[in-house]
N, C-alpha and C positions, 0 to 999 in steps of 0.2 A: 684814369679810372673814375667811374661814376661814384659820386659821393655817397649814394645810398648803398652801393655794394661795399664800399670801403667801411662805412659805419657798421653795416651788418656783419662784416667779417671781424671787425674789432669787438663788437658786442659778443659774438660767438666765442671768440678767443678768450676774452675776459671771463665769460660765464663758464667755459669749460675748464679754465685754470682753477676756478673755485670749486669745480666738481658739481656744479649745479645743473639741474634739468631746466628746460625752457619753462616748465610749470613753476619751479621755484622762483625763477627770475620774474615771471608774470605775477606771482603772488606778492613778491617784494616791491615790485614797481606799480602795482595796481592796474596792470594791463592784462589782456586776455592772452593765453598761450598762443593762439593762432596769429595774433598780432605780432608777438615776439618772433614767431617763425617767419612771418612775412618780412620783418625787419632784417633778420639774419640772412634771408635769401635775396635781399635787395629789391624786393617788389613793393615795399611800403615806403612812403615818403613822410617820415615822422616830423612833427613840428618841433620847434626848439624846446617847448615845454616837455615833450615826450623824451627828447634827447636828455634833458636834465633829469627827468624821473628815472630813466634807465641808468644814467651815470650814478645817481645817488644810490640806487639799489645795488649797483655793483661796487660801490665805494671807489669810484673813479672820478677824475675831473672830466667834464664833458669834452674838453679839447683833446684829451688822450684817446677818445673814441673816434676822433675825426682825423687822426694823424696817419700819414703813410708810414709803413714799416720800412726802416732802412734796409737796403740790400747790400 
């Protein structure tokens, strides 16, 4: 699986588990809502700094957002 798609799915899952909108995550991470949308769709290629900012906003370790889900 493409790492961008994996990261985006994990971001969306974490955000939705918190009951947050993309707008709320954008505000907490200092990013634009459309950028969050692009990440969640796997069309943006975030830098490691952006991965860190999103992880901090979600109160997650960055590596947890890059893990494959066990099947």
